[in-house]
TORKOL-4160 file (C-alpha; in steps of 0.2 Angstrom, whole numbers, padded with zeros to 4 digits, m for minus):
116
<pt num="1" X="m0021" Y="0005" Z="m0117"/>
<pt num="2" X="m0006" Y="0002" Z="m0102"/>
<pt num="3" X="m0003" Y="m0016" Z="m0096"/>
<pt num="4" X="m0002" Y="m0018" Z="m0079"/>
<pt num="5" X="0013" Y="m0031" Z="m0078"/>
<pt num="6" X="0018" Y="m0029" Z="m0060"/>
<pt num="7" X="0011" Y="m0035" Z="m0043"/>
<pt num="8" X="0016" Y="m0025" Z="m0029"/>
<pt num="9" X="0025" Y="m0034" Z="m0013"/>
<pt num="10" X="0031" Y="m0029" Z="0002"/>
<pt num="11" X="0048" Y="m0033" Z="0012"/>
<pt num="12" X="0053" Y="m0023" Z="0027"/>
<pt num="13" X="0039" Y="m0010" Z="0025"/>
<pt num="14" X="0046" Y="m0003" Z="0010"/>
<pt num="15" X="0036" Y="m0009" Z="m0009"/>
<pt num="16" X="0041" Y="m0018" Z="m0023"/>
<pt num="17" X="0037" Y="m0021" Z="m0039"/>
<pt num="18" X="0037" Y="m0041" Z="m0045"/>
<pt num="19" X="0038" Y="m0042" Z="m0067"/>
<pt num="20" X="0045" Y="m0055" Z="m0079"/>
<pt num="21" X="0054" Y="m0045" Z="m0092"/>
<pt num="22" X="0057" Y="m0059" Z="m0106"/>
<pt num="23" X="0078" Y="m0058" Z="m0101"/>
<pt num="24" X="0074" Y="m0064" Z="m0085"/>
<pt num="25" X="0061" Y="m0077" Z="m0087"/>
<pt num="26" X="0075" Y="m0086" Z="m0099"/>
<pt num="27" X="0090" Y="m0082" Z="m0085"/>
<pt num="28" X="0075" Y="m0090" Z="m0070"/>
<pt num="29" X="0071" Y="m0104" Z="m0082"/>
<pt num="30" X="0089" Y="m0109" Z="m0085"/>
<pt num="31" X="0091" Y="m0112" Z="m0065"/>
<pt num="32" X="0074" Y="m0123" Z="m0064"/>
<pt num="33" X="0077" Y="m0141" Z="m0057"/>
<pt num="34" X="0065" Y="m0145" Z="m0071"/>
<pt num="35" X="0072" Y="m0133" Z="m0083"/>
<pt num="36" X="0055" Y="m0129" Z="m0089"/>
<pt num="37" X="0043" Y="m0116" Z="m0081"/>
<pt num="38" X="0025" Y="m0127" Z="m0090"/>
<pt num="39" X="0033" Y="m0140" Z="m0079"/>
<pt num="40" X="0034" Y="m0131" Z="m0063"/>
<pt num="41" X="0017" Y="m0124" Z="m0067"/>
<pt num="42" X="0009" Y="m0141" Z="m0072"/>
<pt num="43" X="0017" Y="m0150" Z="m0056"/>
<pt num="44" X="0007" Y="m0136" Z="m0046"/>
<pt num="45" X="m0009" Y="m0136" Z="m0054"/>
<pt num="46" X="m0008" Y="m0154" Z="m0048"/>
<pt num="47" X="m0004" Y="m0150" Z="m0031"/>
<pt num="48" X="0013" Y="m0155" Z="m0034"/>
<pt num="49" X="0022" Y="m0143" Z="m0021"/>
<pt num="50" X="0040" Y="m0134" Z="m0029"/>
<pt num="51" X="0056" Y="m0135" Z="m0022"/>
<pt num="52" X="0061" Y="m0122" Z="m0012"/>
<pt num="53" X="0076" Y="m0120" Z="m0024"/>
<pt num="54" X="0062" Y="m0116" Z="m0037"/>
<pt num="55" X="0054" Y="m0103" Z="m0028"/>
<pt num="56" X="0070" Y="m0094" Z="m0024"/>
<pt num="57" X="0073" Y="m0095" Z="m0041"/>
<pt num="58" X="0055" Y="m0088" Z="m0048"/>
<pt num="59" X="0055" Y="m0075" Z="m0034"/>
<pt num="60" X="0070" Y="m0068" Z="m0035"/>
<pt num="61" X="0070" Y="m0065" Z="m0055"/>
<pt num="62" X="0052" Y="m0058" Z="m0055"/>
<pt num="63" X="0060" Y="m0046" Z="m0039"/>
<pt num="64" X="0074" Y="m0043" Z="m0051"/>
<pt num="65" X="0064" Y="m0038" Z="m0066"/>
<pt num="66" X="0052" Y="m0025" Z="m0056"/>
<pt num="67" X="0068" Y="m0016" Z="m0050"/>
<pt num="68" X="0081" Y="m0018" Z="m0064"/>
<pt num="69" X="0091" Y="m0007" Z="m0053"/>
<pt num="70" X="0093" Y="m0022" Z="m0040"/>
<pt num="71" X="0108" Y="m0031" Z="m0039"/>
<pt num="72" X="0107" Y="m0051" Z="m0035"/>
<pt num="73" X="0114" Y="m0051" Z="m0020"/>
<pt num="74" X="0099" Y="m0039" Z="m0014"/>
<pt num="75" X="0087" Y="m0050" Z="m0022"/>
<pt num="76" X="0096" Y="m0063" Z="m0010"/>
<pt num="77" X="0096" Y="m0055" Z="0005"/>
<pt num="78" X="0076" Y="m0047" Z="0001"/>
<pt num="79" X="0070" Y="m0065" Z="m0004"/>
<pt num="80" X="0077" Y="m0070" Z="0014"/>
<pt num="81" X="0069" Y="m0057" Z="0022"/>
<pt num="82" X="0052" Y="m0060" Z="0013"/>
<pt num="83" X="0053" Y="m0078" Z="0019"/>
<pt num="84" X="0056" Y="m0073" Z="0036"/>
<pt num="85" X="0038" Y="m0060" Z="0034"/>
<pt num="86" X="0029" Y="m0072" Z="0023"/>
<pt num="87" X="0030" Y="m0089" Z="0019"/>
<pt num="88" X="0034" Y="m0100" Z="0003"/>
<pt num="89" X="0017" Y="m0101" Z="m0004"/>
<pt num="90" X="0013" Y="m0084" Z="m0003"/>
<pt num="91" X="0031" Y="m0083" Z="m0011"/>
<pt num="92" X="0027" Y="m0093" Z="m0024"/>
<pt num="93" X="0009" Y="m0088" Z="m0029"/>
<pt num="94" X="0015" Y="m0070" Z="m0031"/>
<pt num="95" X="0030" Y="m0076" Z="m0041"/>
<pt num="96" X="0018" Y="m0083" Z="m0054"/>
<pt num="97" X="0005" Y="m0069" Z="m0053"/>
<pt num="98" X="0021" Y="m0059" Z="m0061"/>
<pt num="99" X="0023" Y="m0074" Z="m0073"/>
<pt num="100" X="0004" Y="m0075" Z="m0078"/>
<pt num="101" X="0005" Y="m0052" Z="m0079"/>
<pt num="102" X="0019" Y="m0055" Z="m0094"/>
<pt num="103" X="0009" Y="m0060" Z="m0106"/>
<pt num="104" X="0023" Y="m0076" Z="m0108"/>
<pt num="105" X="0013" Y="m0088" Z="m0100"/>
<pt num="106" X="m0004" Y="m0080" Z="m0105"/>
<pt num="107" X="m0014" Y="m0069" Z="m0096"/>
<pt num="108" X="m0031" Y="m0072" Z="m0083"/>
<pt num="109" X="m0047" Y="m0067" Z="m0091"/>
<pt num="110" X="m0057" Y="m0058" Z="m0079"/>
<pt num="111" X="m0075" Y="m0063" Z="m0078"/>
<pt num="112" X="m0086" Y="m0048" Z="m0084"/>
<pt num="113" X="m0094" Y="m0036" Z="m0073"/>
<pt num="114" X="m0112" Y="m0039" Z="m0069"/>
<pt num="115" X="m0123" Y="m0026" Z="m0078"/>
<pt num="116" X="m0136" Y="m0018" Z="m0067"/>
């Protein structure tokens, strides 16, 4: 069984993968304002929006995790380009989706398919 741990994301007409290997989960969490993914996710669930700095951190590390050859400078440039093309909420949701798919925070269970 192959687990899909990646989220596809397009920036400037080019496709990138967003992913959260453990190394990048730790790097991102060290740089979050609250220093805790659980607080960030809990706040989002209560409609408390994250700060722009936190969105930058989680998107950047999801981008680097999905593209291991990518430098931090390139990830910074792509974040700004993605922000021009999308909005902060889209970037936040995609980064959280990548975090969820990593298995660190648990995965969403899909509803069983309806039987005919």
